[in-house]
C-alpha positions in Angstrom: -6.0 2.5 -3.6 -8.0 4.4 -0.9 -10.3 5.9 -3.4 -10.8 2.7 -5.3 -11.8 0.8 -2.0 -14.1 3.7 -1.1 -15.9 3.6 -4.3 -16.3 -0.2 -3.9 -18.3 0.6 -0.8 -20.4 3.5 -1.9 -22.9 1.8 -4.1 -26.3 2.8 -2.4 -25.4 2.7 1.2 -21.7 2.7 2.4 -20.2 -0.5 3.7 -16.8 -1.8 4.2 -15.8 -3.9 1.2 -15.4 -7.6 2.5 -12.7 -9.7 0.9 -14.2 -12.2 -1.3 -12.7 -14.2 -4.3 -13.7 -11.5 -6.6 -12.2 -8.7 -4.6 -9.0 -10.6 -4.2 -8.6 -11.2 -7.8 -9.0 -7.4 -8.4 -6.5 -6.4 -5.8 -4.0 -8.8 -7.0 -4.4 -7.5 -10.6 -4.0 -4.0 -9.4 -0.5 -4.8 -7.9 0.6 -6.6 -11.2 3.5 -4.5 -12.6 3.0 -2.6 -15.7 5.6 -1.7 -18.4 5.5 2.1 -17.5 5.8 1.4 -13.6 8.9 2.8 -11.8 11.0 0.1 -9.9 9.8 -0.3 -6.5 9.9 -3.0 -3.6 6.6 -5.1 -3.6 5.5 -8.4 -2.2 5.4 -11.2 -4.6 1.9 -11.6 -6.0 1.6 -15.3 -4.7 2.5 -13.8 -1.1 -0.2 -11.0 -1.6 -2.8 -13.5 -2.7 -2.1 -15.8 0.3 -2.3 -13.0 2.9 -5.5 -11.9 1.4 -6.8 -15.3 1.3 -6.1 -15.7 5.1 -8.3 -12.8 5.6 -11.1 -14.1 3.5 -14.4 -12.4 4.6 -12.7 -9.5 6.5 -13.6 -5.8 5.7 -10.8 -3.9 4.0 -9.8 -0.3 4.8 -6.8 1.7 3.9 -4.6 2.9 6.6 -2.7 6.0 5.5 -0.1 7.9 7.4 -0.5 11.7 7.2 2.2 13.5 5.4 5.2 14.7 7.6 
């Protein structure tokens, strides 16, 4: 996800990708389960969409924890 978001902001000059309808649709589609996915806990797609819509216009960065 980090690499994908970085790529979204690297066209010409780097900028933090801002949540708009298109980016929300892309993020939600990335979280859709696929046939080969291992079982994992995840938010329901409608909850994810609602969270993203509440933050429409905000910049999106990943926050990663360093390995322990």
